[in-house]
C-alpha positions in Angstrom: 45.4 95.6 90.4 41.5 94.4 90.4 39.7 96.6 88.0 37.3 99.1 90.0 34.3 100.9 89.0 35.3 104.1 87.0 33.7 106.4 90.0 35.2 104.4 92.9 38.6 104.6 91.2 38.2 108.1 90.3 37.3 108.7 94.0 39.9 107.0 95.1 42.6 109.1 93.2 40.8 112.0 94.1 41.5 111.2 97.9 45.4 110.4 97.3 45.6 113.0 95.0 44.3 115.2 98.0 46.7 113.7 100.5 49.7 114.3 98.2 48.6 117.6 97.6 48.4 118.4 101.4 51.3 116.1 102.1 53.7 118.4 99.6 51.9 121.9 99.7 53.0 121.1 103.7 48.7 122.0 104.6 49.1 121.7 108.5 51.6 122.4 111.3 54.3 123.2 109.1 55.6 126.8 108.8 54.1 128.6 105.8 57.9 128.4 104.3 58.2 124.9 104.0 54.7 125.1 102.3 55.6 126.7 98.9 56.1 124.9 96.0 57.9 127.1 93.0 56.2 126.8 89.8 59.5 125.5 87.0 59.3 125.9 83.4 60.3 122.2 82.2 58.9 118.8 83.1 61.5 116.1 82.1 59.3 112.9 81.6 60.2 109.3 81.0 58.0 106.8 78.5 57.9 103.5 78.1 56.5 101.4 75.0 55.9 97.9 76.9 56.3 96.2 73.5 59.4 97.1 72.5 60.2 98.1 75.9 62.0 101.2 74.6 62.3 103.9 77.2 63.0 107.5 76.7 63.4 110.7 78.4 61.8 113.5 76.7 61.8 117.5 78.4 59.0 119.4 77.7 58.0 123.3 78.4 54.8 123.8 80.5 52.0 124.8 78.3 53.7 122.5 75.3 52.7 119.1 74.0 55.5 116.2 73.0 54.7 113.5 71.2 55.6 109.7 71.9 54.5 107.0 69.4 50.7 107.7 69.2 50.4 109.4 72.3 50.8 113.6 72.4 51.7 114.5 76.4 50.8 118.0 77.3 52.4 119.4 80.4 49.5 122.6 82.1 51.8 123.0 85.2 54.8 121.5 86.6 56.0 122.4 90.5 59.0 121.3 92.2 59.4 122.2 96.8 62.5 124.4 96.8 66.3 123.2 97.2 66.1 123.5 100.7 62.9 121.3 101.5 63.0 117.3 101.0 63.1 117.3 97.2 59.4 116.3 95.5 58.4 117.2 91.6 54.7 116.9 90.1 53.1 117.9 86.7 49.9 118.4 86.0 49.6 116.0 82.3 46.9 115.6 79.9 47.8 112.7 77.4 45.5 112.0 74.5 46.2 108.3 72.7 45.2 108.3 68.8 45.6 104.3 68.0 45.7 103.9 64.2 42.4 104.8 62.1 40.8 105.5 65.2 39.6 109.2 67.4 42.3 110.7 69.3 41.2 109.9 73.2 42.1 111.2 76.2 43.6 108.4 78.8 44.9 110.4 81.7 44.9 114.0 83.0 45.8 115.0 86.0 48.6 115.2 88.6 51.9 112.8 88.7 54.3 112.5 91.2 57.7 112.2 90.8 58.7 110.7 93.9 55.2 108.4 93.8 54.5 107.4 90.8 51.7 104.8 91.1 50.1 107.6 93.1 49.0 108.4 89.8 49.3 106.7 86.9 48.3 106.1 83.2 46.3 103.5 82.9 47.2 102.4 79.3 48.0 98.5 78.1 50.8 99.4 75.6 52.5 102.7 77.2 53.5 104.3 81.1 54.6 108.1 81.7 55.8 109.3 84.6 57.3 112.4 85.7 61.2 112.5 87.0 61.6 116.1 87.7 60.4 119.9 87.3 63.3 121.8 86.3 64.2 125.2 85.2 66.5 125.0 82.3 66.8 120.9 80.9 70.2 119.0 81.5 71.7 119.4 77.8 74.1 116.6 76.3 77.5 116.6 76.8 79.5 118.3 73.9 81.5 115.6 72.7 81.8 112.4 73.8 84.4 111.0 71.4 82.0 109.4 68.7 81.7 110.3 65.0 78.8 110.4 63.3 75.7 109.9 64.8 74.6 109.3 68.2 75.0 105.8 68.8 78.2 104.9 66.5 81.2 103.6 68.4 84.0 105.8 69.9 86.9 106.5 67.7 89.2 104.3 69.8 86.7 100.8 69.4 88.2 98.5 67.1 85.4 96.4 65.5 86.7 92.5 65.0 87.6 91.6 61.1 84.6 90.3 59.4 84.2 86.5 59.0 84.5 85.0 55.0 81.1 83.6 54.7 81.8 79.4 53.8 79.7 77.8 51.8 79.0 74.4 52.9 
């Protein structure tokens, strides 16, 4: 994507946002019942550290701030279409970046859409953040997956091969 002046980028994003909001809220010929969105208390966000390729998923309550590396992600609103409509979720996010030994700066403020993450994306060289869904309750991890100890350890029925003795030439 070519580098556009900030004012032109802002105008283009505003136009894209207005069109997407109009489509999401059903402005136009749709009946009033089809235009409704529902405020949800949780946003499910996915994050990517482009340097380490670490992908994380986090559930953030509306009004709260979550941390991912040096990002502070605040969810101000999260809206979804009713179950009987075409699925769509949108969250209003404020994302601040605090590099080591520098002041915090805002790198994103605006709506992100689950079905169209590129419409309003955070422009950052190291991190990506996008909305997965807006939900009533965050998904819970399964109670018992047959693992011992901490998450990420091997299942009980997996045997490790015997250690090879070190040979010195």
